[in-house]
N, C-alpha and C positions, 0 to 999 in steps of 0.2 A: 636488613642485612648486615649493616655496621655494627649495630648492637650485639648481633650474634658473633662476628669475629671478634670484638672486645671481651665478650663473655668468655669465648673458648680460649683467648690469650690468659684471662685471669686464671681461668681454671688450670690451664697448664703450668703457668709459673708459679702458682700457689701450691699445686700438687708437688711440684719438684721441691719448692721451700719446706713444706711440711715434711717431705722424705729427708731433708737435710737438717730437721730439727727445730725449724723457725716456727715460733709459735706467738699467740697473743697479739699485742699492738704492733710488734716487729712484722708480723705477717700482714697485718692490714696496711702498715706502711709501705711495705713491698708492693702491695695492691695497688697504692697511690702512685708510686713511681712507675708502675707498669701502665697506669690510665694517662699518665703525662707524657710517657714515652711513645704511647699510641697516638696521642693528639699531635705530638711532634711530627711523627713518622707521617700520619696521613694527612696533616694539615688542619687546620681549625676551621673546617668547612661546617655548615650548619649540620649535617648529619653525624660528624664525628662530635661535635658539641653535645648534640642530643646522647649520642652513644657513652661519651664520657659521664654526663650527668646520671644516667640512668646505671651505669656502672659503679659509681661512687654511693649510689642507693644500694647496690647489691652488696658492695662491701660493708655498708652499715647494717645491712640484713644478716650479716653472717653470725652474729649473736644469738641467744638464745630467743630474745623478744623482736627478732627481725622481721616477722611476719604480722599478718593480720593489721590489728589498729596501730601498733608500733611501726610496722613497716609503711604503713600509709603516711603517717606523721612524718617519717624521714624522707618519704617521697615529696611530699608537699612541700618541705623545706627545700630540697632540691630544686624543683620545680619554681619556687619562689625566687631562689638566688639565680637560676638561669635566665629566668625572665628579666631580672633586675640587672644583669650583665647586657643581655641583649633584648631589648623590649619586643623587636620585631619577631621574635621567636612566638610571641603570642598568637600570632596570625598564622603560623607554620601549621599545615596539616601534618606533616611528618612529626613534629614535636608533640603535637596533641596525641598521633597514634603512639609514639614510643611512653609517652606518660601513661596514657590510657591501658597498653599492653602490660607495662609494668605493674599498674595498680591490680590488674586482674591476676596477675601472676602472684603477687603479695598477699591479696585478698583471699584467693581460692586455692592455688597450687599446692600450697603446703599443707592444708588440711586433706585435700583430695589425695595428695601421694600417700599422708599417713595411713589413710583409710585403704587404699588400694594395696600397700604394702603387707596387709594381712594375708593375702593371698597371690600376690605377684612379687617377682625380683624388682628390685628399686630401679633398676635402669628401665624398665618397662613402664612402671607407675611414673616415673619422671617424663619419659618421651611422649606419654599420653597426656598427663595432666598439665603440663606447662604449656604446650601449643593450644590447648583445649582452653584454658583459662585465657590465654592472650587472645584467641580468636573471638571467645564470647563476648570479651571486654572492647575489643576493637570493632565488631561487626557493624554497630550503627554507623559509625564513621566512615567505614569502608563502602556500605551502602549508599551513603551520602554522596560519595566522591564518584562511584561507579554505577548506581542504580542496579546493583546485583548482590545476591549472595552466593559466596561459594560453597558448593556441596562437598567438594573433594579436598578442601583446604586442608582440614586436620588429618586427613589419611595420607596426604602427599607429604606434609611436614614430618609425620611420625616415620614414614618409610624413608623420608631422605636424612632423618637427623643421624644416623649411624656414620655417614659419610661427611658430614659438615665438619666435625671435629678434625679428622685426618686432613681434609683439605685446608684448612687453617694453619694447624700445626706445621704441616709440612710445607706449606707455603712461607709461613713465619721463618722456619729454619732456614729455607732456601735464601730469603732476603737476608738473615743476619751473617750466613757463611760465604755469601757469593763474593766478597771482597777478597778473602783470603782462600776460599776453595770452591774454586768455580766449577769444576767437573763435578764435585759431589753436590753441588748447588743444583747443576743441571738434573742430576739424579732426582734430587728431592723434589723439583719443579714437574719432573716427568710423572713421578708418584703422585704428586698433588692432583694432576691432570687425570690420571687414571680414576681417581677418587671422584672428579667432577662428571665423569660420564654418566655413572649411575643417576645421579642428582638431576641431569639433562633428561635421561630418559623417564625418570618418574614424572618429571614435569610434563613431558609429551603425552605420557600414557593417562596422567590424571586430567589434562586439558581436553584430550578426545573423548571422556566419558560422555554418553549421552546427555547425562543432567550434572555436569561438571559445575555450572552455575544456574541460577534462577533468578528471573528479573523481579525487582521489587519497586514499587513506586516510590518516589523521593519527595514526601510532603510531611509537614509537621506530624499530622495525624498517623500516618503509616510509619514513621520512624518512631514515634512514642509506643507503637503497637510492636515494632521490632524490638525497642529497648525491653519492653514488657516480656517477650517472648524469650529472649536471650536471659532474663533474670529467672523466668520459669525454668528455663533448660539448665541453669546453673544449680538451680535449687534440686532438680531431679537428679542431675550428675552427682551431686553430693551425697545422695543416698545410694545411687547405684554402685559407685565405684569400689565400694566395700564388700560387692557380691560380685563373685565371678560369673555366675550365670545370667545376672542382670547386665554385667557388660558384654558378654557374648552376644547376648539379645540385642544390645544396642549396636554392636559392631554389625549384625547381620541386617538389622534396619537401615543403616548407613550405605552399606555395599548395595542394597536394593535401590536405595534413594539415588545413587550414582548412577546405576545402569538402567535404570527405567525412567523414562521422560513422560509424565501423564499428560494428556491432551490439554492443550491450554485452553483454560475455561473461555467459553464464548467464540471460541475459534471456529468458522463455518467449517464443516465437513465437506461440503460440497462449493469450496472455492474454486474460482477460475483463473484468478490472477493474484499474484503475490509479490509485494515490494518488500525484499529482505531489508532488514536493518542490519547493515555490514559498516556503520561508519560514514566516513567521508569516501564514499564509493557508491558503483551501481551494482545491483543483482535484481534480477526479476525473474520469476517463474510463471510460466503459463501452462496450465494443467493438460495434459493429453491422456490421462487414464487414473486409476485408482492410486497408484503410487509411482506415477511417471509426470515429468514437466520437461517442456523446453526450457532451457536456462539462457538468460542473455545476460551476461558480463557476472564477474565473480566476487567483486569487492576487491579491498586491499588485504584481507586476513583470512587465511584457511579456515581458522577455527570459527570464525563468525558466519563464513558461507557454510560450512557443515551443520553448524548448528540450526540454521535456517532451513535446510534440507531436512533435517530430523524433525523439527518441529512441523513442517508442512508434511510429513509421512512420505518423502520422495526418496525412492532409491534406484530410480532408472531415468536417464537422462538421454532421450533418442538424439537429441539435437540440443549442442551446447555451441551458442553464439557469443563471439569476442567481438564486440563492435570497434575497437581499437585497441593498441597496444600500451596505454598508460597503466601505471603501477595500480591505481585505485579501481581498475576496471578487470584486471587481469590476475592479481597476485594471490587471489583466492582460489585459484584454478586447483591447486593441490587438494582442497578441501573437497572440490567436488569429485575429482578423480579418486579421492580416498573413502568416499561415502556412497559412491554411485557407479552404476555401470553407464557408461557414457558410449552412445553409438557413433556419433559423428559430429565433426566441429566444423563451424562455419566462421572464418577470420577476414579481418579487413585487407584489402588489397595493398595497403599502403604499410610494409613491413618497418615502421618506424615508430618510436626509437627501437634501433636494430637489435640492441640488448633485450628488451622485453619481448619482442617477436621471436628472438632466437630461443629465449626462455621458455616461452608457452609451446614452441613447436616441438622442444626437446622433451617437455613434459608429455604432452600429447602422445609423441611417437614412442616413447618409453611405456605409455599405457595401451599402446596398440590402437589407438583412436584415428580413424580416419578424417584427413583435414582437406577442406574445400575453401577455396577463395570466393568471396562473395562478390556478384555481378546482379545488377538488376534483373529481375524478372523470375529470379530463382523462386521456386515454391515447394513446400513440404507439406502434405496431409498426414499427420501422424495421430492416430486414434482420435481422441475428442479435440485435438490441436490441430493448429494450421500456423505455417509461416510464410512470408512473401518478403522477398529483398525487394525494396524499392529504391535504394541508392547505395552507392558503395564508391568512396573515394571523390566524391563529390565533382563526379563528371570527367576525372581523368582515367587515362587508359588503365585498367587493372595491372598493377604491378609496375607502372611507370609513373612515378611521384612527378609531374612536368609541371603543377601549377607554380607560380611565383612563391617562393618562400618554404618549398616542400621540404621537411624535414624539422620546420619550426613548430611549435606547440600548437598554434592555430589551424597551421595546415593538417597537422595529425589529428586535431578534434574535427576538422571538417571531412576528414576522411572516415569519420565513424559510419559505421552501418545503419542505415535507417531502414526499419521493417515494419511492418503490420502484423502482428501476432494475434492469437485469439484463441478462444475455447467456445465450441459452438457459434452463438450469434454475439459473444462479447468481445470486442477487439480492443487491443491496445497497441499504441503507436509508441515504439522503442527508438530511440533518438541519440543514445550514446552521448558525447559531447559536442555536437554540433553548434557551431556558432553562426552569426547571422549570415555569412556568405553561404555556408552550406545549406542553411534553411531556405534562404533564397533560391538556391540552385534546385532544392526539392519542389518549390513552387513552380518553377519554371519546366522541371523535367518529368515530374510525376503527376500523372492524371489526379485531377483533384478529387475523384471518388476515393481514389486510394489512400487519400491523406486522413478521410474520414474515420473518428475511432470514436468509442465511448471513453477511453482512458488514454491521457497521453502522459509518458514519462518525461518530466520537464527536462529539455537539454541542459548538459552541464551542471547539474546540482542546483539549478536555480540562479544561475550567475545574471550578472546584469546583461550580459550580451546576449539579446534574444531579438528575433523578428515578430513583432505583433501581429502581422499579416500571417506568417506561418502558423503561431499557435492558434489564431481565429479559424484558419483553414482548417484546423483538424476537428473543429465543432464538438470538442471533448467535454463531458459533463463533470470528470474528475481528474484532476492534474495530481499525480504522485511527484513528489519531490524527494529523492533519496540524498540525504545528506548527512554530514556528522554533526554531532553536538559540539556547540561551541568551536567550530571549526575557525581556522586563521584566515579563511578567504572571504568571510562575510556572506557566504552561501546560507540559504537564498537571499537575493538582493530583494531590498524594499520595493524597487521599481518593478522588478519581476513578479512580485506578489500582487502588486496593483493592478498590473497588466493581466494576470490571470482573474484577479476579481472582477474587472472590467467585462472580461469574456464569461462571466458567471459561471465559473467553474468552482466546484469544491475542491479545496487546496488539503493534501494530506501529505505530512511531513515525518519521515522517519526519525528524525533528531528529536521531536517532541513526542511523537505516538509510537515509536518502535516499528516493527513488522506490520504491514499493511496487508489485508486481505480482500479482495473484490470478489462478489458473486451476484449474479442477476436473478431477481425473482420471478415467479410465474406473470406477476404482473408488469413485468419488463423494468422495475424499478431496481436500481444498484444499491446494494448493501456493502458497506465498506466498516469492516471491522479492524480496529487498533489493537496492537500487543499491549498497549500500557495506556 
C-alpha cells in the first residue's frame, strides 16, 4: 500500500510538472525530490524505504528502455543498494514482495498493455495488466506466507483502482494545506473519506465470494508447481490480452471461479462432525441433515466461519451454541448469521466479559434468533443430530457468577458450556475452554456415562491446563485440537499432546491439517479426513 501511495504521488506531481513545461532530467530530478519528501514525511520505516527504492526504479524506467531486461537491470541495482544500506531487509518478506511485484510489472505489464491497447482504452489496459503482473509474480511468496491463493484479488484490485488515486491525492492535498487552510483541508479530508468507502465495500464483497481463496499446500514440491503454474498463466495471458474475445472469455471464467466453490477433493459427503479451521479459536459442526448442522462456537473471524459452512455445504443452523463469550469463540458469529438460517442460540450463563456478551446478544436479537441460557440437562433432538448440556457455569447458579474470581479469565473459561453432541451413534464432547477446575467439577457432577464420547474437542486449544482424569474419562478415540498456526500461546502444549498420546487418542490439529471431518464407517471404524 505504501508503494501505491508513493506511485500516485509521483504521478500527480510529475503530471503537474509536465503541464508546467518541465521535461527531461529536470522532471526526473523533481521525482527524486518527491521521493525524498515522501520518506521525510512518512519516516524511514521499512515499508517506506522499500517504497522509495521501488519508486526510484520507476523513475529510472520512465525512459524508452525502462521495461523488460533494462528495467530488471535497474531493479537489480536498486535492490543491491538497499540491501547494502540495510542488510536486514534481505530477510524481510515485505521487501521480497515489493521487489518481486516490481519485477513482474517491469517484465510483463508493459508488453501486455501494448497488446491490449489494440482494442481497449489505455486506462483499462493499465488497470488490468499491472495488477495481474504483480499478482502472478508475487503469488508463490504470498502462498508461502498464507497457504492460500486469492481468486478474487485481481478483480478486487481492478475495481478499487479508480478510487485509490483520488484518496491519495485528496489526502495529500489535505495534509499540505492544513497548516494554513484548515476548513478547506477538512473538506478535502471528507472527500478522501468518501472515496475510501467504495474500496471498503469492494473488499467486503470480494472476501464474501464463495471461492474468494483456495487452500494450497506449502511444501517445496507444491510451491515449485505453483511457480510453473503462474508462469504458464503469464504465457497464456500474453497471448490473450491482444484479443477482445479471449479477454472476455477469461473474465467469464474468473467470475465463475469466484462464485462457485467445487467440492473439496476427498471431503466425505456423509461427514458427521467437522472441526473448522478458523485460526486460534473454536468452531465445530455436528450434522443434523443434508444441509444443516448444530454449530458450537464460531471462531474469531466471520469470513473463516462462513467459509467453513460453505465448504461443509451447511446453510441451516437449527442450534447455535456459544460456550462462553471470549472473542476467539464468538467473533465469527456474524459469519454464521450471514451464511445460514439460525433457529435458536444457546449461551453460557456467565455473561462475562460483558462487552462480548452484549455484542453477541445484539447480533442475535437483530437477526431474530431466540436466545436460551444453558443449564445442565437440556436436550435437543434435531433431525439426525442431538445435543445435551452437561455443565454450564461450573456449578454456579445460572446468571449468578458467585465463584471466587468470577469475571477473571479462568472463571470465564470454567463457565464454558460442556455438551455432548452427535450424529447418529457418533458422539463428540465439546468442552469450550474448560480449565482443570471446570474439568474436575464435571467429573464430580456429570454421570460418567455421559462423559463418554468417540471424539473429544480438546479444551482450551490444547493448553497445558488439563486434567488427565477428565480426558481419560471421555474414552475418546479421536482428539480434535482447534488451534491457530504459530500462535503466541504455545498451543497445543507438548505436555497435553503427551497426555493425549498416553490415552491412545488419535490427535488431529487444525493448525497443521486444516479443517477436519469425521465419519463412522459401517464397520464402526472412524474416518478422519483433513483439508490439507
